[in-house]
C-alpha positions in Angstrom: -5.7 33.7 52.8 -2.6 34.8 50.9 -1.3 31.3 50.4 -0.5 30.5 46.8 -1.7 27.1 45.7 -0.1 25.4 42.8 -2.5 24.0 40.4 -1.4 20.8 38.6 -2.5 21.0 35.1 -4.0 17.7 34.0 -2.9 16.0 30.8 -5.4 16.8 28.1 -5.7 17.3 24.4 -3.4 20.4 24.6 -0.5 17.9 25.3 -1.8 14.8 23.5 -2.1 16.6 20.2 1.6 16.3 19.8 1.2 12.5 19.7 -1.3 13.0 16.9 1.2 15.4 15.1 4.0 12.8 15.2 1.7 10.1 13.8 0.4 12.4 11.0 3.9 13.6 10.0 5.3 10.1 10.0 2.5 8.7 7.9 2.7 11.7 5.5 6.5 11.3 5.1 6.4 7.6 4.4 3.5 7.9 2.0 5.3 10.7 0.1 8.4 8.5 -0.2 6.4 5.6 -1.6 4.6 7.9 -4.1 7.9 9.2 -5.3 9.7 5.9 -5.6 7.3 3.2 -6.5 3.8 2.6 -7.8 1.0 1.8 -5.4 0.3 -1.9 -4.9 -3.2 -3.1 -6.1 -6.0 -3.8 -3.7 -7.4 -7.3 -3.2 -10.2 -8.1 -5.6 -13.5 -9.9 -5.1 -14.3 -8.1 -1.8 -17.4 -6.0 -1.1 -15.0 -3.2 -0.1 -12.9 -3.4 -3.3 -14.5 -0.4 -5.1 -14.0 1.9 -2.0 -10.5 0.7 -1.4 -9.5 1.2 -5.0 -10.8 4.8 -4.7 -8.7 5.3 -1.6 -5.7 3.7 -3.3 -5.7 6.2 -6.2 -2.4 8.0 -6.5 -3.9 11.5 -6.8 -6.1 10.9 -3.7 -3.0 9.7 -1.8 -1.1 12.9 -2.7 -4.1 14.9 -1.4 -4.0 12.9 1.8 -0.3 13.7 2.3 -0.9 17.4 1.8 -3.9 17.3 4.1 -2.0 15.4 6.9 0.8 18.0 6.7 -1.7 20.9 7.0 -3.6 19.4 9.9 -0.4 18.6 11.8 0.7 22.2 11.4 -2.6 23.5 12.7 -2.3 21.2 15.7 1.2 22.4 16.4 0.0 26.0 16.3 -2.8 25.2 18.7 -5.5 26.8 16.6 -9.1 26.1 17.6 -8.2 23.2 19.8 -11.9 22.1 20.4 -12.4 21.9 16.6 -9.1 20.2 15.9 -9.8 17.7 18.7 -13.1 16.8 17.1 -11.5 16.5 13.6 -8.8 14.3 15.2 -11.5 12.1 16.7 -13.4 11.8 13.4 -10.2 11.3 11.4 -8.9 8.4 13.5 -12.4 6.9 13.6 -12.3 6.8 9.8 -8.8 5.3 9.9 -10.0 2.6 12.2 -12.9 1.7 9.8 -10.6 1.7 6.7 -8.1 -0.6 8.5 -11.0 -2.9 9.4 -12.1 -3.0 5.8 -8.6 -3.8 4.6 -8.3 -6.5 7.2 -11.7 -8.1 6.2 -10.6 -7.9 2.6 -7.4 -9.9 3.2 -5.0 -7.1 2.6 -1.5 -7.8 4.0 -0.6 -4.1 4.7 -2.7 -1.1 5.7 -0.8 1.2 3.4 -0.8 4.0 6.0 3.0 4.1 6.3 4.0 3.8 2.6 6.2 0.8 1.9 6.5 -0.2 5.5 4.3 -3.3 5.8 1.9 -3.2 8.8 -0.9 -5.7 9.3 -4.3 -3.9 8.9 -5.6 -5.5 12.1 -2.6 -4.1 14.1 -3.2 -0.7 12.6 -6.9 -0.9 13.5 -6.1 -1.6 17.1 -3.6 1.2 17.1 -6.1 3.7 15.6 -8.7 2.5 18.1 -6.3 3.2 21.0 -5.8 6.7 19.6 -9.5 7.2 19.4 -9.9 6.1 23.0 -7.1 8.4 24.2 -8.8 11.3 22.4 -12.0 10.5 24.3 -10.1 10.4 27.5 -8.0 13.5 26.9 -10.9 15.3 25.5 -11.3 19.0 24.8 -14.4 20.8 26.1 -16.3 21.3 22.9 -18.3 24.4 22.0 -19.9 25.4 18.7 -17.8 28.6 18.6 -15.1 30.1 16.5 -12.9 32.3 18.7 -10.7 34.8 16.9 -7.4 33.5 15.6 -3.9 34.7 16.1 -3.0 36.1 12.7 0.7 35.5 13.2 0.1 31.8 13.9 -2.2 31.5 10.9 0.5 33.1 8.7 3.2 30.8 10.1 1.0 27.8 9.5 0.4 28.8 5.9 4.0 29.6 5.2 5.2 26.3 6.7 2.5 24.4 4.8 3.5 26.0 1.6 7.1 25.0 2.1 6.5 21.4 3.4 3.5 20.5 1.2 5.2 22.1 -1.8 8.4 20.2 -1.2 6.4 16.9 -0.8 4.5 17.5 -4.0 7.6 18.4 -5.9 9.2 15.2 -4.5 6.2 13.1 -5.5 5.8 14.5 -9.0 9.4 15.0 -10.1 11.1 11.8 -8.9 9.6 9.4 -11.4 10.5 5.8 -11.6 13.0 4.6 -14.2 10.9 3.3 -17.0 13.0 0.4 -18.1 14.9 -2.2 -16.1 17.9 -4.1 -17.2 17.5 -7.9 -17.3 20.6 -8.5 -15.1 24.2 -9.4 -15.7 25.1 -10.4 -19.3 28.2 -12.3 -20.4 29.4 -14.5 -23.3 29.4 -18.3 -22.7 31.9 -20.8 -24.1 29.6 -21.5 -27.0 29.5 -17.8 -28.0 25.9 -17.4 -26.8 24.9 -14.4 -24.7 24.2 -15.6 -21.2 22.0 -13.6 -18.9 21.9 -13.8 -15.1 18.4 -12.4 -14.3 18.3 -10.1 -11.3 14.5 -9.6 -10.6 15.3 -7.7 -7.4 16.4 -4.8 -9.5 13.2 -4.5 -11.4 11.1 -2.9 -8.6 9.5 0.3 -9.8 10.3 -0.3 -13.5 8.7 -1.9 -16.5 8.7 -5.6 -16.7 11.7 -6.3 -19.0 11.1 -9.8 -20.1 8.2 -9.0 -22.5 10.7 -7.9 -25.2 12.4 -11.3 -24.9 9.3 -13.5 -25.5 9.5 -15.9 -28.5 5.9 -15.1 -29.3 4.9 -11.7 -27.8 1.4 -11.9 -29.2 -1.1 -11.4 -26.3 1.6 -10.1 -23.9 -0.1 -6.7 -24.0 -2.5 -8.0 -21.3 0.4 -7.7 -18.8 0.5 -3.9 -19.4 -2.9 -3.4 -17.9 -4.2 -4.1 -14.4 -2.7 -6.2 -11.7 -0.9 -9.5 -12.6 1.0 -12.2 -10.8 3.7 -13.5 -13.2 5.3 -16.8 -12.3 8.8 -17.5 -13.7 9.4 -21.2 -14.1 12.0 -23.5 -15.6 11.4 -27.0 -17.1 14.0 -28.6 -14.8 12.7 -27.0 -11.6 10.7 -29.6 -9.6 9.2 -26.9 -7.3 8.0 -25.0 -10.4 6.0 -28.1 -11.5 4.5 -28.5 -8.0 3.5 -24.8 -8.1 1.8 -25.2 -11.5 0.0 -28.4 -10.4 -1.2 -26.6 -7.3 -2.5 -23.7 -9.4 -4.4 -26.0 -11.7 -5.9 -28.1 -8.9 -7.5 -25.1 -7.2 -11.2 -25.1 -7.3 -11.3 -21.3 -7.4 -9.0 -20.3 -10.3 -6.7 -17.4 -9.4 -7.3 -14.4 -11.7 -4.7 -12.5 -13.6 -1.9 -15.1 -13.3 0.5 -15.6 -16.2 3.4 -18.0 -16.7 6.8 -17.2 -18.1 8.9 -20.2 -19.1 12.6 -19.8 -18.9 14.4 -22.3 -21.1 17.0 -24.5 -19.4 19.7 -26.9 -20.6 17.5 -29.9 -19.7 15.4 -31.1 -22.6 12.1 -31.2 -20.8 8.8 -29.5 -21.5 6.9 -27.5 -19.0 3.5 -28.9 -18.2 0.5 -27.4 -19.9 -1.6 -24.9 -18.0 -4.8 -23.0 -18.6 -3.0 -19.7 -17.7 -1.5 -17.3 -20.3 2.0 -18.7 -21.0 5.0 -17.0 -22.6 8.4 -18.5 -23.4 11.7 -16.6 -23.4 14.0 -16.6 -26.4 16.1 -19.9 -26.5 18.9 -18.2 -28.3 20.1 -16.8 -25.0 21.3 -18.7 -21.9 19.2 -17.8 -18.9 20.1 -18.2 -15.2 17.7 -17.5 -12.3 16.6 -19.3 -9.2 13.0 -20.3 -9.7 10.1 -20.2 -9.0 9.9 -16.4 -8.8 6.7 -14.4 -8.7 6.7 -10.9 -10.2 3.8 -8.7 -9.2 2.9 -6.2 -11.9 0.6 -3.1 -11.9 0.0 -1.7 -15.4 3.3 -3.3 -16.6 5.4 -2.0 -13.6 7.1 -4.4 -11.2 5.9 -3.6 -7.7 6.9 -6.7 -5.8 9.2 -9.7 -6.2 8.5 -12.8 -4.2 9.6 -16.4 -4.0 6.0 -17.4 -3.4 2.5 -16.1 -4.4 1.2 -13.0 -2.7 -1.0 -14.1 0.2 -4.0 -12.1 -1.0 -4.1 -14.2 -4.2 -3.5 -17.7 -3.1 -3.2 -18.0 0.7 -6.0 -15.8 2.0 -9.1 -16.2 -0.2 -11.5 -13.4 0.4 -14.6 -13.8 2.6 -17.8 -14.8 0.9 -20.0 -12.0 -0.2 -22.5 -12.9 2.5 -19.8 -12.8 5.2 -18.5 -9.4 4.0 -22.0 -7.9 3.8 -22.7 -9.2 7.2 -19.8 -7.0 8.5 -21.3 -3.8 7.0 -23.8 -3.2 9.8 -21.1 -3.6 12.4 -18.8 -1.1 10.7 -21.6 1.4 10.3 -22.6 1.1 14.0 -19.0 1.4 15.2 -18.5 4.4 12.8 -21.5 6.1 14.2 -20.9 5.4 17.9 -17.3 6.5 18.1 -17.8 10.2 17.0 -21.1 10.5 18.9 -19.2 10.1 22.1 -17.6 13.5 21.4 -20.6 15.7 22.3 -21.9 13.6 25.2 
């Protein structure tokens, strides 16, 4: 009767919470880095989810998310009110699953959960769903009670949150992007003209520098508001002409696309298009490999690509009927997942 039996403690939320902590702190850190170093990319338009995704993509909202993720991770580390933090974890990752689903259905190329690290929304949705399933497996016995807290742990959480969240906010608010970008490398040619080797890869996070070099800048103010895809082309670039012909032949005309013509030594005109077109000053010599697409948000360069962003030309959004048809499914899934918590 005096035998001592060893009880093997089963793996439950008390241990799994550290997995949640790692995910939250990683996501918070990467989002804070993005908010401090570059503007947020725009969301895909013409989707039934666009208004909600634009709200979630707001810079101030994202900063609140970073601060909230840090606080919740610290509460999990301290082990305060495990049954409540388990429920909040379940609800939180259920919401993450739904948001990733909406981004996937809208044609987004990245979930945005990990800052500038591009992760397909469908991959993130599966990952979040696995976390939800694990939370249901390693569940905490839930009661509607609030047991007394350890004041030392609460104080430690608040101090740590003040330091970490304060540092993150300082980092996000003080490290602003450089407002102006240089065009590239400048040198004097044999004919005495200023020759400019454009370096678009250095423009990320800075104002689009070519506007000041337009021959006729009238109307270029449209590039300073909203999201734009700016296509840099040259008259002697055969691929540029193919790109322009492809754009014009599309039945669904891409929105917010502008053309910037870079003069070349070949005396050839660029084909006429229905898109806003601007020409660089011919008094300079220009060198750049075209076509190049510069993605702008409120006049700031957020992405440089050799081809159009998939969300604009390669992945047209679902029809409104198709998107609306997905809403009942999302609502049902969103209601079922948390309801398993109290069963």
